[in-house]
N, C-alpha and C positions, 0 to 999 in steps of 0.2 A: 908599297907605302912605307915611308921612313918612320921609325919609332925612336929616333935619337932624342935624348933629353933636350927639353926646351931651355933656352938661356933666359935668365931673368936679369933685368938691369939692376944695378946696384941701388937705384933709388927705391926699389921695392922693399928692401930691408929697412931703409930709413923710414919709409911710410909705416911699415909694420911696427917698428920701434916707437915711432911717434904715437901710434894708436895705443900701445901699451902704456906709455908715459901719460897720455891723456886719461886713460882709465884710472891709473894710480892717482892722478890729480883730482879726478872727480870723487874718488873714495875719500881722499884726504880732506877735500872741501866739505863733504858731508859729515865726516867724523869730527872735525874741528870747528864746525859752525854751530849756531844755536840748534839747528835741526838735529845735530848729533846727540844733543841732550836727550832726545826722545828715544834714542837707542840704548840708553844706559839706565839702570835702576837708580833710585834716589840715593843720596849719600848714606852710608852705613853709620849707625849710631850705637851698635852693640858689638861685643867681641865676636859673637857668632856671625853677625852680619858682615863684619870685616872679612871673615873667611869665605862667605858666600860671594861677596863682591870680588875677591881675588880670583875665585873659580870662574866667575862670570867673565872677568877681563881675559883670563886665559882662553876660555872657549871662544870668546868674541875675536881675540887676536888670531887664533888659528883659523876661524871662519873667514876672516878678512884675507889672510894669506892664501887660503884655498880658493876663495872667490877671485882674487886678483890673478892667481896663477892660472886657473881654468879659463876665466874670461880673457886673460891676456893671450893664452895659446889660441883661443878661438879667433880673436881679432887678428893675431899674427898669421894664422893659417888662411883666413879669408883674404887678407891683403897680399900675403906672399904668393899664394897659389891661385889668385883670381884669374879668370880667363880674359885674354886680350884679343883684339880683332885679328892679329896675325897668328894666333894659335889655331892650327888646323889639325894637329896630330895629338893623340893621347899621350899624356906623360907616362914615364915608367911606372908600372904598377907594383906595389909592395904588398906581399901577402904574409902576414905574421912577423912578429919581432919579439923574440924571447926576452930581450933586455927590457923593452918597454912594458911588456906584459908583467914581468916580474916587479918592475918599479911601481906600476899602478896598483898592484896587489899589496906589495910590502909597505909602501908609504901610508895608505889609509889604515892598514892593520896596526902600524906603529902608533899612528895618531889616536885611534880608538882605544888601544891599550893604555896609552898615556892618560887620556881623558878619564878612562875607567878608574885608574889608580888615584888620580887627583880628586875625582868625585867621591870615591870611597873614603878617602882620608878626610875630606870636608864634611861628608855626611856623618862620619864617626865623631867628629868634633862637635858638630851642631846638635847631635842627638845625645851627647854625653851629659850625665847629671852627676852632681857631687853628693856624697853621703850626708853632708851637713850644710845645706844652703843657708844663707843669711836670712832670707825671707821666703815664706811659703804662702802662696795665694791659690785659692780655688776659684776659678772663673766659671760661673754658672750661666749658661745661655738659655734663654726662653723667648718665645715670640712676644714682643720683639724688643728685648732689653737684656743687658748684661748686669750681673751682680758679682761682686768680688768679696770673697770670704778670706780674711786674714787668719792664718792658722799658727798655732804654736808648734814646737818640735814634735809633739805627740800627735799632731794632726787635728787637735781640737780647735773649734772656731773661737777666735778672740773677739772679732767684731765683723760685721757685715756692711759693706758699702753698697747701698741700693741705687745710688745715682751713678750712672756710667759716664756721664759727661756734663758739660755746663758748669755753672758756678757751684762750687762745693762738691763737685762730683769727679769721678774718674778714679783710676788706679794709680797709686803713688808707689814709687820704688826708689831705694837709695842707689846712687851711682857707684860703680866700681865694686859692687857686691853681687853675689850669685842670687838670682831670684828663681825659685822653683814654682812652676805653674801647673796645676792640674785642671783639666777641662771636663765639664759635665753638661749634659743637655737633658731636660725633662720632657721634651716634645719631639722635635724634628732635628735633622742634621743642620748644624751651623758650622762656622769656621772662624777661628781667631786669626786676625790678620792686621799687622801694623806695617804699612809700606816701607817705612824707614828701618824696620827690623829685617826687611828682606826675607820674611818668614811667614808661612801660613800653616795652620794645623786644624784639621777637622775636629768638630765636637759632635760625637756620635751618641745617640741615646743608648743607654745600657752599657756603655764602654767609657772608661776613664783614660783619656790621653794625657800626656804630660810632656813638658819640655823645660829647658832652663836657659836663662839669658843673663848677660851682665852689661848694663848700660855703661858706655865709656865715660870716664870721669870729666871730660871736657863738655859734657852735655847738661851740666847742672842748670836747672831753671827752665829747661826746654819741655814742651808739651808735644807728645807724639799722638797723632790721631789714628785710631784704629776703627775697624768695621767688621761686620760679618761678611765673609766672602763666599757664602754658599746661599743660593736663593732659597729662602726659608718661608716664604709666604708674602702676603700683600704688604706687610709692614717692613719688609727686608731693608728698604732704603733708610729707615730711621734707626736701624740697629747699630749705633755708633758708640764708641767709647774713647776715652783719653787716657794716656799714660804720662804721668808727671815724674820727671827726673829731679831728685832732690839730694841734698847732702844727707849723711846719716842723721845728723842732729835735727834737721828739718823734718826728715821722715819720722823720727821718733816722736817729735812734737805733733805732727799731723795725725799719727796713729793714736796717740794719747787723747787728742781732741775728739777723734772719731769715737773712741771708746767712751769718753765722758758724755758725749752727746747721746750715744746709744743707751747708756745707763741712767741718763737724767730722767727724773720723774716728769711726765708731761703736765703742763699747767691744767688745772681743773677747768672744766667747762664753765662758761659764765652762768651765774646763778639765774635760774628761771628761763634760760635760753631754750627755745624749741629745738628738739632733736629730730633730725630726718634720717631715716634708715635707708641705706643703699647697699646692695650686695652685688659683687662682680662674680660671674660664673660663665664659663664658655666664652671668655673674652667679650662679655656684654654686661651692661648694667641691667639690673632687674627693673629699674624705673628710669624712664626717659623724661619725666615731667616732675618737677619739684616746686614747692611753694615755700616762701619764707617771708616774715614780716619786714616791712621797710624800716630803715633807720634803727635796727636792733640786731645785736649779735645772734648767731645761730650756730648749731652744731650738726655735722653729718656723722652718724655712726656708720663707719664703712667696714664691710667684711669682704675679704678677698678669698673666694672659695675655689679659685683655680689652682693648678699645680704649683708646687713651691718655687719652680723656676720662672713663673709668670708673675711679674710685678704689675701693680696698678696704683693709681692715686685718683684724687678728684680735685682738679684745679678749676678756677672760675675766671672767665674773661668777659669783658663788656662787648657791646655791639660793634665796637671799633676793632676788636681783636686783641686789646690789651689785657694781659694776664693780671688779675687783681689779687689772686692768692695762689701761691705755688706750694703745694703740700709735699711732704716726704712720701715717696712710694713705699708700699708695703708688699712683702712677698706673699705668695700663695699660702693660704691657711692662717694668715694673720688678720688682726682686727685693729682698727685705730679710730679714735674720735678726732675728727678734724674740726677745729674752731675757725669761724669766719667773722671778720669785722662787719659792722653794720654797713648795709648797702642802701643807697637811695632807690626809690621805686623805679621799676623798669624790668626789662627782659634781658637775661644773661644766659650764657652757655656754660654748663659744667661738662668737663671732659677729662679723659685720661691722657696725661702727657706722654705716656708710653705708647698709646695706641690712638693718636689723634685722628687718624684717617679711617678708623673703624666706625661705621655708622652707629652701631649699638653701644659705642662708648662716647657718644656725644648726646647730651640732653639739654633741655630747656629749664632754666631756673626763673620762675616768676616771682619778683619781689613786689609786694603791694601792702 
């Protein structure tokens, strides 16, 4: 039986080449179409995120090159050496090739070493902190709310922001300046994550984690939405926060207003208004039924006896779900007197806006 090499028509090489070109075209179509946006992280908005995005692009580019190279060789091999009806003899058999084996060992080794060095350099930059940052913030995570404590250079609390998002809430930072953040949890593991920062860091009970970031100067006026990225309980989905990018002047004014609001003397309770006592403990109100007189102001003396990282409030909504009174949340261990405007007779719901889905933090207010 003859074992002479089989002859391949020149068209085989053309077909194989066409397959490789088709593969490259498909990859290019995916990358440069709207579908390709799903393969990339969102646009970077901080100095650290720019480094992370650059590393991502490098890894992605190398992955595409390896994918096209490997899949191209597979397609070429399938088409070039496919069996035809006239093939009745075995082709020449090759056993071992020192050059090929050296190449497929050396090339991946060089790629891995290069990515290791690039990743190490990026990690070092992202984890670096300066000795004298412009702003210091302590982010306190609790089920299921964020609080932001603004600190002075000695680490003392200047003011606390208890509203993590929404109107009047969120964490404000000046653009173009270093912001040093410490992370604390009083209950379970949480995670601080802002998608456009391309960064996540765990918040672990009993451990203080930290990081630093600088928002790019062209992001003035933008609001970046963040969230807890670690499943932390039934209210995990509502554990959201905002980061507001401001000029230094606007940030100073915002911080001064927050301090003024915190130091302001609360208005006295309406004279003669009935006072209802409510205590929050174990993420539950001690009373789920309250009564108040119709068409008259009333006060709820509210105590939060949960841990300091767990904030609560008492808001009121009507039967249609419209919030009639939005009170300022208070941290664990604090007490506040909430004043409410007169309400017409009817049945209302009082609830904690931080834990609206928790059954024991929703009660009925009967006004009659």
